[in-house]
C-alpha positions as a Markdown table, in Angstrom:
| # | Residue | x | y | z |
|---|---|---|---|---|
| 1 | Met | 11.7 | 60.2 | 9.5 |
| 2 | Ser | 13.6 | 63.2 | 9.9 |
| 3 | Glu | 17.2 | 63.2 | 11.2 |
| 4 | Arg | 18.2 | 65.6 | 14.3 |
| 5 | Lys | 21.1 | 67.5 | 13.7 |
| 6 | Asp | 23.1 | 68.5 | 16.7 |
| 7 | Asp | 24.6 | 72.1 | 17.1 |
| 8 | Lys | 27.7 | 71.1 | 15.0 |
| 9 | Gly | 25.3 | 70.3 | 11.8 |
| 10 | Phe | 25.8 | 66.4 | 11.8 |
| 11 | Thr | 23.9 | 63.8 | 13.4 |
| 12 | Pro | 26.1 | 61.2 | 15.1 |
| 13 | Tyr | 25.7 | 57.3 | 13.9 |
| 14 | Ser | 22.2 | 57.0 | 13.7 |
| 15 | Ser | 20.1 | 54.9 | 11.2 |
| 16 | Gly | 23.7 | 54.0 | 9.6 |
| 17 | Lys | 24.5 | 57.5 | 8.2 |
| 18 | Leu | 26.4 | 60.4 | 9.4 |
| 19 | Phe | 24.9 | 63.6 | 7.7 |
| 20 | Phe | 26.7 | 66.9 | 7.3 |
| 21 | Thr | 24.8 | 69.9 | 6.2 |
| 22 | Asn | 26.6 | 73.2 | 4.9 |
| 23 | Gln | 29.4 | 72.4 | 7.3 |
| 24 | Pro | 33.4 | 73.1 | 7.1 |
| 25 | Ile | 36.0 | 70.3 | 6.6 |
| 26 | Ser | 36.6 | 70.9 | 10.4 |
| 27 | Ala | 33.3 | 69.5 | 11.3 |
| 28 | Leu | 34.4 | 66.2 | 9.5 |
| 29 | Val | 37.9 | 66.2 | 11.0 |
| 30 | Met | 36.2 | 66.6 | 14.5 |
| 31 | Ala | 33.9 | 63.4 | 13.9 |
| 32 | Leu | 36.7 | 61.4 | 12.6 |
| 33 | Asp | 39.3 | 62.8 | 15.4 |
| 34 | Gly | 40.7 | 59.7 | 17.4 |
| 35 | Met | 38.6 | 57.0 | 15.4 |
| 36 | Val | 41.5 | 56.2 | 13.0 |
| 37 | Asp | 43.8 | 53.9 | 15.1 |
| 38 | Gly | 43.2 | 55.9 | 18.1 |
| 39 | Lys | 45.0 | 58.9 | 16.4 |
| 40 | Pro | 44.4 | 62.5 | 16.0 |
| 41 | Val | 43.3 | 63.6 | 12.6 |
| 42 | Leu | 44.5 | 66.8 | 11.5 |
| 43 | Asp | 43.1 | 69.0 | 8.6 |
| 44 | Arg | 45.8 | 70.1 | 6.2 |
| 45 | Thr | 43.4 | 70.4 | 3.1 |
| 46 | Gly | 43.7 | 74.4 | 3.3 |
| 47 | Leu | 39.7 | 74.1 | 2.3 |
| 48 | Thr | 37.6 | 77.0 | 3.7 |
| 49 | Asn | 34.3 | 76.1 | 1.7 |
| 50 | Arg | 31.0 | 74.5 | 3.5 |
| 51 | Tyr | 29.9 | 71.2 | 2.5 |
| 52 | Thr | 26.9 | 69.1 | 2.3 |
| 53 | Phe | 27.5 | 65.3 | 2.3 |
| 54 | Val | 26.3 | 62.1 | 3.6 |
| 55 | Phe | 28.5 | 58.9 | 4.6 |
| 56 | Pro | 27.3 | 55.4 | 5.6 |
| 57 | Trp | 28.3 | 55.0 | 9.1 |
| 58 | Lys | 28.6 | 51.5 | 10.6 |
| 59 | Val | 30.9 | 51.6 | 13.3 |
| 60 | Glu | 30.1 | 48.5 | 15.3 |
| 61 | Gly | 32.4 | 46.2 | 17.3 |
| 62 | Arg | 34.8 | 44.1 | 14.9 |
| 63 | Gln | 33.3 | 45.9 | 11.7 |
| 64 | Arg | 34.7 | 48.9 | 13.0 |
| 65 | Glu | 38.3 | 48.6 | 12.0 |
| 66 | Ser | 37.4 | 47.2 | 8.7 |
| 67 | Phe | 34.9 | 50.1 | 8.0 |
| 68 | Ile | 37.4 | 52.8 | 8.7 |
| 69 | Lys | 40.4 | 51.3 | 6.7 |
| 70 | Asn | 38.0 | 50.5 | 3.5 |
| 71 | Glu | 34.6 | 51.9 | 3.5 |
| 72 | Leu | 35.3 | 55.3 | 5.2 |
| 73 | Gln | 38.2 | 55.8 | 3.4 |
| 74 | Asp | 36.7 | 55.2 | 0.0 |
| 75 | Asn | 33.8 | 57.6 | 0.7 |
| 76 | Leu | 36.4 | 60.2 | 1.8 |
| 77 | Ala | 38.2 | 59.6 | -1.7 |
| 78 | Asn | 34.9 | 59.4 | -3.8 |
| 79 | Gln | 32.5 | 62.0 | -2.6 |
| 80 | Leu | 35.2 | 64.7 | -1.3 |
| 81 | Gly | 38.3 | 63.7 | -3.3 |
| 82 | Leu | 40.0 | 63.5 | 0.1 |
| 83 | Glu | 42.7 | 61.1 | 1.5 |
| 84 | Leu | 43.6 | 60.1 | 5.1 |
| 85 | Val | 47.7 | 60.2 | 5.0 |
| 86 | Pro | 49.5 | 59.1 | 7.9 |
| 87 | Ser | 52.1 | 61.2 | 9.0 |
| 88 | Arg | 54.5 | 61.9 | 12.1 |
| 89 | Glu | 54.3 | 65.3 | 13.3 |
| 90 | Pro | 54.5 | 67.3 | 16.7 |
| 91 | Ile | 51.1 | 68.3 | 17.5 |
| 92 | Glu | 50.2 | 70.7 | 20.5 |
| 93 | Met | 48.1 | 69.1 | 23.5 |
| 94 | Leu | 46.7 | 70.4 | 26.8 |
| 95 | Val | 47.4 | 68.0 | 29.6 |
| 96 | Val | 45.3 | 68.3 | 32.7 |
| 97 | Glu | 47.0 | 66.6 | 35.6 |
| 98 | Lys | 44.1 | 67.4 | 38.2 |
| 99 | Ala | 41.0 | 69.3 | 38.3 |
| 100 | Gln | 39.4 | 70.8 | 41.5 |
């Protein structure tokens, strides 16, 4: 069975894996944004190349927090040499109070 990729080049959670094919790190950042303690994920790597990788992706119920803290961090480090580092810094946000 082949995986269907969306227009960003990765498949969301399906069959327990997340596939990135020839994608910039920004695609990974978009997938992770808001998942880590509900906070934004910012790309401070400076990487400009495109990458292909597969992550196990079992983000369900109570296992979600454990998965993000353990397996996801391990996969980022082992496969890509990346680390999620908490920081406090201002970020730009657009707030829409009311749409018409």
